[in-house]
Backbone as CSV, one residue per row, in Angstrom:
resi,resn,N_x,N_y,N_z,CA_x,CA_y,CA_z,C_x,C_y,C_z
1,MET,201.811,32.476,107.000,200.556,33.201,106.763,200.285,33.243,105.273
2,PRO,199.188,32.671,104.783,198.920,32.635,103.348,198.647,34.021,102.811
3,PRO,199.059,34.294,101.542,198.827,35.613,100.964,197.344,35.894,100.798
4,LEU,197.003,37.191,100.924,195.632,37.622,100.699,195.374,37.760,99.207
5,PRO,194.098,37.804,98.782,193.817,38.059,97.362,194.441,39.378,96.926
6,ILE,194.901,39.450,95.680,195.559,40.652,95.178,194.527,41.739,94.897
7,ASP,194.737,42.912,95.489,193.881,44.069,95.269,194.477,44.875,94.117
8,PRO,193.772,45.038,92.994,194.348,45.674,91.806,194.628,47.158,91.959
9,ILE,194.118,47.814,93.002,194.393,49.241,93.188,195.224,49.508,94.442
10,ALA,195.739,48.464,95.079,196.503,48.612,96.317,197.980,48.825,96.013
11,VAL,198.589,49.745,96.783,200.012,50.055,96.626,200.680,49.982,97.994
12,PHE,201.665,49.089,98.146,202.434,49.006,99.379,203.492,50.100,99.363
13,LEU,203.518,50.925,100.412,204.492,52.007,100.536,205.614,51.589,101.473
14,ASN,206.791,51.453,100.935,207.988,51.135,101.702,208.786,52.432,101.811
15,ILE,208.586,53.147,102.912,209.156,54.480,103.072,209.800,54.618,104.442
16,PRO,210.699,55.608,104.609,211.294,55.835,105.925,210.299,56.469,106.878
17,TYR,210.262,55.980,108.089,209.345,56.512,109.094,210.100,57.542,109.949
18,ASP,210.327,58.716,109.401,210.940,59.764,110.204,210.293,61.105,109.880
19,GLU,210.377,62.014,110.830,209.655,63.282,110.755,210.075,64.115,109.546
20,GLU,211.346,64.053,109.170,211.827,64.841,108.050,211.206,64.396,106.734
21,PHE,210.621,63.222,106.714,210.004,62.679,105.498,208.510,63.006,105.444
22,ARG,207.990,63.733,106.425,206.545,63.910,106.581,205.854,64.439,105.329
23,SER,206.379,65.503,104.756,205.720,66.123,103.606,205.679,65.165,102.420
24,LEU,206.751,64.385,102.238,206.779,63.425,101.135,205.816,62.277,101.414
25,TYR,205.715,61.884,102.666,204.770,60.838,103.063,203.336,61.234,102.742
26,THR,202.949,62.450,103.132,201.588,62.889,102.820,201.403,63.029,101.313
27,ALA,202.462,63.377,100.584,202.362,63.464,99.123,202.073,62.088,98.515
28,TYR,202.706,61.044,99.039,202.432,59.688,98.545,200.969,59.317,98.795
29,VAL,200.489,59.582,100.003,199.111,59.219,100.340,198.130,59.986,99.458
30,VAL,198.294,61.307,99.399,197.391,62.140,98.596,197.487,61.780,97.124
31,GLY,198.711,61.665,96.606,198.893,61.407,95.186,198.296,60.094,94.725
32,LEU,198.462,59.052,95.538,197.912,57.753,95.142,196.389,57.789,95.096
33,TYR,195.773,58.421,96.076,194.312,58.542,96.028,193.865,59.369,94.829
34,GLN,194.598,60.417,94.508,194.255,61.247,93.355,194.321,60.452,92.043
35,LEU,195.130,59.395,92.043,195.279,58.565,90.841,194.416,57.309,90.893
36,GLY,193.511,57.241,91.861,192.592,56.103,91.934,193.190,54.875,92.575
37,LEU,194.232,55.049,93.376,194.895,53.931,94.025,194.789,54.070,95.543
38,VAL,195.122,53.015,96.268,194.990,53.020,97.731,196.317,52.591,98.357
39,PRO,196.934,53.465,99.176,198.218,53.126,99.801,198.053,52.219,101.012
40,HIS,199.101,51.450,101.284,199.154,50.612,102.478,200.538,50.724,103.098
41,LEU,200.586,50.684,104.434,201.839,50.783,105.180,202.037,49.562,106.075
42,ALA,203.292,49.291,106.394,203.588,48.204,107.338,203.018,48.499,108.719
43,SER,202.765,49.778,109.024,202.200,50.116,110.337,200.786,49.585,110.513
44,GLU,200.170,49.148,109.423,198.843,48.522,109.518,198.921,47.125,110.128
45,ILE,200.146,46.593,110.214,200.338,45.217,110.670,200.724,45.218,112.138
46,PRO,200.059,44.444,112.992,200.451,44.376,114.401,201.821,43.723,114.550
47,GLY,202.509,44.031,115.636,203.823,43.469,115.873,203.745,41.997,116.242
48,GLY,204.905,41.434,116.539,204.939,40.020,116.901,206.051,39.298,116.182
49,ALA,206.257,38.041,116.579,207.370,37.270,116.041,207.233,37.025,114.548
50,ARG,206.013,37.050,114.049,205.804,36.737,112.635,205.584,37.992,111.807
51,ARG,206.129,39.139,112.249,205.897,40.402,111.568,206.364,40.374,110.110
52,LEU,207.533,39.784,109.846,208.022,39.720,108.465,207.071,38.944,107.582
53,ASP,206.516,37.853,108.111,205.547,37.075,107.342,204.334,37.935,106.997
54,ARG,203.912,38.753,107.958,202.725,39.589,107.738,203.020,40.702,106.736
55,ILE,204.233,41.256,106.805,204.614,42.273,105.820,204.637,41.659,104.428
56,LEU,205.199,40.473,104.302,205.234,39.808,102.999,203.823,39.545,102.494
57,ALA,202.931,39.121,103.381,201.545,38.874,102.977,200.885,40.168,102.490
58,LEU,201.196,41.295,103.153,200.638,42.573,102.707,201.184,42.953,101.345
59,ILE,202.481,42.778,101.140,203.075,43.046,99.828,202.414,42.191,98.756
60,GLN,202.226,40.923,99.062,201.624,39.998,98.096,200.182,40.364,97.766
61,SER,199.508,41.043,98.689,198.114,41.407,98.449,197.977,42.676,97.629
62,CYS,199.090,43.390,97.416,199.069,44.649,96.666,199.541,44.417,95.238
63,ARG,198.856,45.030,94.295,199.255,44.901,92.881,200.553,45.648,92.609
64,TYR,200.813,46.696,93.402,201.992,47.532,93.180,202.719,47.780,94.505
65,SER,203.957,48.233,94.390,204.664,48.720,95.571,205.633,49.806,95.155
66,ILE,205.837,50.741,96.088,206.793,51.827,95.903,207.827,51.726,97.015
67,HIS,209.103,51.786,96.652,210.191,51.657,97.597,211.041,52.924,97.517
68,ASP,210.884,53.790,98.512,211.618,55.055,98.517,212.923,54.860,99.278
69,LEU,214.023,54.894,98.550,215.337,54.665,99.136,216.102,55.971,99.344
70,SER,215.402,57.083,99.318,216.078,58.373,99.366,216.729,58.664,100.707
71,ARG,216.333,57.949,101.752,216.933,58.191,103.071,217.650,56.944,103.616
72,VAL,218.076,56.092,102.697,218.988,55.016,103.087,220.386,55.633,103.093
73,GLU,220.922,55.913,104.279,222.157,56.676,104.388,223.331,55.907,103.792
74,LEU,224.223,56.660,103.142,225.395,56.052,102.526,226.576,55.955,103.481
75,SER,226.531,56.704,104.594,227.619,56.661,105.566,227.134,56.009,106.845
76,VAL,228.073,55.663,107.721,227.716,55.006,108.982,228.300,55.743,110.171
77,GLY,228.534,57.046,110.020,229.054,57.868,111.096,228.005,58.081,112.165
78,PRO,228.370,58.809,113.240,227.441,59.012,114.358,226.201,59.791,113.977
79,SER,226.274,60.594,112.908,225.115,61.408,112.508,224.300,60.766,111.400
80,ALA,224.691,59.585,110.933,223.976,58.958,109.818,223.865,57.462,110.076
81,THR,222.693,57.040,110.488,222.465,55.627,110.779,221.853,54.955,109.553
82,PRO,222.482,53.903,109.046,221.896,53.232,107.882,220.559,52.583,108.221
83,ARG,219.638,52.639,107.276,218.317,52.049,107.470,218.229,50.791,106.616
84,PHE,217.963,49.662,107.240,217.968,48.392,106.534,216.555,47.910,106.193
85,ASN,215.531,48.456,106.842,214.182,47.969,106.589,213.767,48.155,105.139
86,MET,214.048,49.342,104.559,213.614,49.600,103.186,214.271,48.646,102.177
87,PRO,215.616,48.481,102.203,216.216,47.507,101.278,215.735,46.078,101.521
88,LEU,215.513,45.717,102.800,215.019,44.373,103.107,213.654,44.144,102.475
89,GLU,212.737,45.094,102.648,211.396,44.922,102.092,211.413,44.979,100.566
90,LEU,212.339,45.756,99.986,212.487,45.754,98.531,212.965,44.388,98.060
91,GLY,213.923,43.809,98.778,214.413,42.475,98.411,213.318,41.429,98.475
92,MET,212.481,41.503,99.507,211.356,40.575,99.624,210.405,40.741,98.430
93,THR,210.188,41.994,98.058,209.276,42.274,96.948,209.818,41.744,95.631
94,ILE,211.104,41.968,95.389,211.715,41.499,94.137,211.631,39.979,94.052
95,SER,211.890,39.293,95.169,211.792,37.831,95.174,210.379,37.381,94.844
96,TRP,209.390,38.038,95.440,208.000,37.700,95.176,207.657,37.936,93.705
97,GLU,208.113,39.056,93.139,207.812,39.371,91.733,208.459,38.359,90.795
98,ILE,209.696,37.958,91.092,210.386,36.990,90.229,209.676,35.638,90.254
99,LEU,209.252,35.222,91.432,208.593,33.921,91.563,207.161,33.932,91.047
100,ASN,206.581,35.127,90.927,205.176,35.242,90.503,205.063,36.338,89.448
101,ALA,205.761,36.128,88.334,205.835,37.141,87.281,204.440,37.588,86.857
102,GLY,204.269,38.886,86.758,203.002,39.429,86.304,202.023,39.765,87.400
103,LYS,202.306,39.327,88.630,201.363,39.564,89.731,201.698,40.815,90.538
104,HIS,202.882,41.383,90.304,203.278,42.546,91.098,204.206,43.426,90.270
105,THR,204.037,44.736,90.423,204.916,45.704,89.785,205.479,46.613,90.862
106,TRP,206.790,46.774,90.887,207.418,47.608,91.904,208.189,48.752,91.270
107,PHE,208.287,49.835,92.039,208.995,51.029,91.610,209.962,51.458,92.700
108,VAL,211.114,51.961,92.294,212.063,52.550,93.236,212.044,54.059,93.046
109,PHE,211.833,54.784,94.141,211.881,56.237,94.121,213.143,56.706,94.848
110,GLU,213.775,57.720,94.315,215.012,58.263,94.883,214.968,59.789,94.817
111,SER,215.877,60.412,95.564,215.916,61.872,95.587,216.949,62.450,94.634
112,GLU,217.944,61.660,94.254,219.021,62.166,93.414,219.304,61.199,92.267
113,PRO,219.567,61.741,91.069,219.985,60.864,89.966,221.298,60.155,90.320
114,TYR,221.406,58.900,89.935,222.613,58.078,90.086,222.916,57.685,91.526
115,ARG,222.136,58.148,92.491,222.393,57.748,93.880,222.123,56.257,94.080
116,LEU,221.137,55.718,93.367,220.798,54.305,93.508,221.985,53.417,93.153
117,GLN,222.761,53.821,92.132,223.914,53.022,91.734,224.956,52.952,92.836
118,ARG,225.012,53.986,93.677,225.991,53.997,94.764,225.474,53.246,95.991
119,SER,224.175,53.403,96.288,223.647,52.815,97.513,223.248,51.360,97.345
120,THR,222.760,50.994,96.151,222.262,49.631,95.910,222.682,49.222,94.503
121,SER,223.948,48.910,94.338,224.493,48.683,93.002,223.887,47.465,92.317
122,ASP,223.339,46.522,93.085,222.709,45.352,92.466,221.507,45.738,91.621
123,LEU,220.981,46.952,91.835,219.822,47.407,91.064,220.224,48.193,89.816
124,ASN,221.510,48.158,89.459,221.923,48.807,88.220,221.103,48.270,87.046
125,GLY,220.618,49.162,86.221,219.707,48.782,85.139,218.267,49.104,85.465
126,THR,217.974,49.349,86.750,216.650,49.790,87.156,216.583,51.311,87.072
127,ASP,215.566,51.836,86.436,215.415,53.282,86.322,214.550,53.787,87.477
128,PRO,215.164,54.445,88.467,214.367,54.957,89.589,213.583,56.207,89.194
129,ASN,212.523,56.461,89.921,211.772,57.704,89.775,212.405,58.739,90.702
130,ILE,212.897,59.826,90.154,213.639,60.822,90.924,212.700,61.959,91.328
131,HIS,212.532,62.129,92.647,211.620,63.172,93.124,212.331,64.394,93.696
132,PHE,213.673,64.359,93.753,214.479,65.489,94.204,214.128,65.957,95.625
133,GLY,213.562,65.063,96.417,213.297,65.366,97.812,212.182,66.353,98.053
134,THR,211.271,66.510,97.080,210.168,67.463,97.235,208.824,66.759,97.072
135,ALA,207.802,67.298,97.734,206.456,66.736,97.605,205.962,66.851,96.166
136,GLU,206.233,67.983,95.530,205.816,68.155,94.141,206.504,67.138,93.234
137,GLY,207.774,66.838,93.543,208.491,65.825,92.783,207.883,64.446,92.949
138,VAL,207.458,64.098,94.173,206.784,62.820,94.417,205.511,62.730,93.592
139,LEU,204.711,63.791,93.602,203.445,63.785,92.867,203.690,63.645,91.368
140,SER,204.699,64.335,90.867,205.025,64.244,89.442,205.443,62.828,89.059
141,GLU,206.277,62.216,89.897,206.753,60.862,89.588,205.662,59.810,89.788
142,LEU,204.746,60.034,90.722,203.596,59.126,90.830,202.780,59.165,89.557
143,ARG,202.578,60.353,89.032,201.804,60.509,87.792,202.506,59.809,86.625
144,ASN,203.850,59.840,86.623,204.606,59.156,85.580,204.550,57.633,85.755
145,ALA,204.601,57.187,87.008,204.603,55.743,87.276,203.241,55.110,87.005
146,PHE,202.155,55.893,87.257,200.802,55.364,87.121,199.993,56.259,86.172
147,PRO,200.278,56.182,84.877,199.532,57.022,83.936,198.054,56.652,83.922
148,ARG,197.195,57.642,84.035,195.753,57.430,84.075,195.067,58.453,83.174
149,ASP,194.137,57.982,82.359,193.333,58.918,81.580,192.540,59.806,82.530
150,GLY,192.557,61.098,82.278,191.800,62.014,83.116,192.422,62.291,84.461
151,ALA,193.692,61.924,84.658,194.345,62.170,85.944,194.471,63.669,86.178
152,PRO,194.335,64.112,87.424,194.498,65.540,87.707,195.926,65.986,87.429
153,SER,196.101,67.265,87.179,197.438,67.813,86.952,198.253,67.753,88.239
154,VAL,199.569,67.833,88.103,200.434,67.866,89.270,200.096,69.083,90.134
155,GLN,199.777,70.200,89.496,199.417,71.396,90.254,198.173,71.164,91.108
156,ARG,197.151,70.520,90.532,195.937,70.235,91.300,196.239,69.249,92.436
157,MET,197.045,68.245,92.153,197.423,67.285,93.192,198.185,67.980,94.312
158,PHE,199.046,68.914,93.940,199.841,69.625,94.939,198.964,70.521,95.811
159,GLU,197.924,71.089,95.234,196.995,71.908,96.023,196.303,71.067,97.088
160,VAL,195.898,69.860,96.716,195.259,68.957,97.688,196.262,68.550,98.752
161,HIS,197.488,68.240,98.320,198.534,67.883,99.282,198.771,69.005,100.278
162,ARG,198.874,70.219,99.791,199.143,71.355,100.676,198.016,71.533,101.694
163,PHE,196.789,71.352,101.241,195.627,71.458,102.145,195.719,70.428,103.257
164,ILE,196.044,69.185,102.914,196.107,68.115,103.909,197.349,68.244,104.779
165,ASP,198.478,68.600,104.182,199.723,68.667,104.931,199.669,69.708,106.044
166,THR,198.925,70.792,105.825,198.813,71.818,106.861,197.928,71.374,108.029
167,ARG,197.241,70.266,107.863,196.345,69.762,108.905,196.894,68.550,109.642
168,VAL,198.127,68.174,109.313,198.701,66.974,109.918,198.839,67.125,111.428
169,ASP,199.306,68.285,111.909,199.478,68.455,113.348,198.145,68.356,114.081
170,THR,197.078,68.889,113.487,195.753,68.778,114.092,195.313,67.313,114.141
171,ILE,195.585,66.586,113.074,195.215,65.171,113.014,195.986,64.377,114.063
172,ARG,197.274,64.683,114.219,198.077,63.978,115.226,197.554,64.273,116.634
173,SER,197.241,65.541,116.883,196.741,65.924,118.205,195.416,65.239,118.511
174,ARG,194.534,65.186,117.504,193.230,64.566,117.704,193.369,63.083,118.026
175,ASN,194.412,62.468,117.491,194.622,61.038,117.735,195.568,60.763,118.898
176,GLY,195.988,61.832,119.599,196.796,61.669,120.798,198.176,61.119,120.556
177,THR,198.798,61.497,119.428,200.134,61.002,119.121,200.927,62.059,118.375
178,ARG,202.249,62.014,118.505,203.140,62.848,117.701,203.661,62.091,116.488
179,ASP,203.339,60.818,116.403,203.845,59.957,115.328,202.941,60.054,114.102
180,VAL,203.412,60.712,113.065,202.603,60.894,111.862,202.358,59.574,111.141
181,PHE,203.181,58.568,111.438,203.046,57.264,110.785,202.198,56.291,111.604
182,ALA,201.690,56.744,112.747,200.811,55.898,113.561,199.595,55.479,112.756
183,LEU,199.098,54.301,113.033,197.988,53.757,112.258,196.777,54.677,112.276
184,SER,196.459,55.251,113.439,195.284,56.125,113.530,195.445,57.358,112.654
185,VAL,196.658,57.926,112.611,196.918,59.107,111.768,196.872,58.723,110.299
186,PHE,197.511,57.608,109.963,197.500,57.144,108.572,196.085,56.928,108.071
187,ARG,195.250,56.299,108.876,193.872,56.046,108.444,193.107,57.339,108.244
188,GLU,193.343,58.330,109.110,192.636,59.596,108.944,193.136,60.348,107.702
189,LEU,194.433,60.282,107.448,194.964,60.879,106.222,194.348,60.218,104.989
190,CYS,194.188,58.902,105.052,193.573,58.181,103.940,192.116,58.594,103.756
191,ARG,191.370,58.698,104.847,189.964,59.090,104.742,189.827,60.499,104.165
192,LEU,190.658,61.419,104.630,190.596,62.783,104.143,190.990,62.855,102.675
193,SER,192.047,62.140,102.303,192.489,62.122,100.903,191.417,61.527,100.003
194,SER,190.795,60.441,100.451,189.753,59.798,99.666,188.546,60.718,99.489
195,THR,188.150,61.388,100.574,186.989,62.277,100.512,187.241,63.453,99.568
196,LEU,188.408,64.083,99.675,188.713,65.217,98.806,188.827,64.776,97.348
197,THR,189.404,63.618,97.123,189.510,63.101,95.752,188.130,62.894,95.149
198,ARG,187.232,62.312,95.929,185.868,62.079,95.443,185.136,63.394,95.179
199,LEU,185.284,64.364,96.068,184.619,65.656,95.896,185.130,66.380,94.652
200,LEU,186.442,66.360,94.458,187.012,67.026,93.291,186.610,66.326,92.003
201,ARG,186.548,64.987,92.058,186.120,64.245,90.866,184.669,64.569,90.515
202,ASP,183.820,64.655,91.535,182.424,65.002,91.303,182.282,66.421,90.757
203,THR,183.129,67.326,91.264,183.094,68.704,90.782,183.509,68.793,89.332
204,ARG,184.569,68.056,88.970,185.007,68.056,87.580,183.948,67.437,86.672
205,GLY,183.224,66.460,87.214,182.192,65.793,86.410,181.044,66.718,86.065
206,HIS,180.862,67.757,86.898,179.776,68.689,86.640,180.282,69.948,85.931
């Protein structure tokens, strides 16, 4: 599948799809829109034998990508199942960036300092963005990763996140699913985040 044209404001989100990550997930969606960027998820891609090709094409179409490795488990006991999708998609991204220098910028987000050195030692020398497992931490690190003139404060971004996060269950119910990462839910979160961002920008302009 040939790569799509690169969208200069598109960000591929490589994140864990589990309920415990919900608040951080909505923080990524809200925060990126607040910074003038547009998130994309692998859930936008239909399944099938060529799914990896389609994921790679989506990565290639995004100017940026964020790889949150905070829930790649370090143990393999019965209560901790290692997740391989996130490291796999990060590896695909790094290969693409090396072969096409200047066309893609990637970031690694983590919850704890120095955890990356233990979980993915090949990335030693990479400075991860540490969010400490909180939505406010994600918003702060997004602001650091994507500096923008006139960007809203972390406090303002967090207020928007809190407003949207309290409505996630209603959005899931309206779309007939419990899966917060379902495409229909993701699209509605994006529409709501985009609308609120535009309204707040217009308000600040006046």
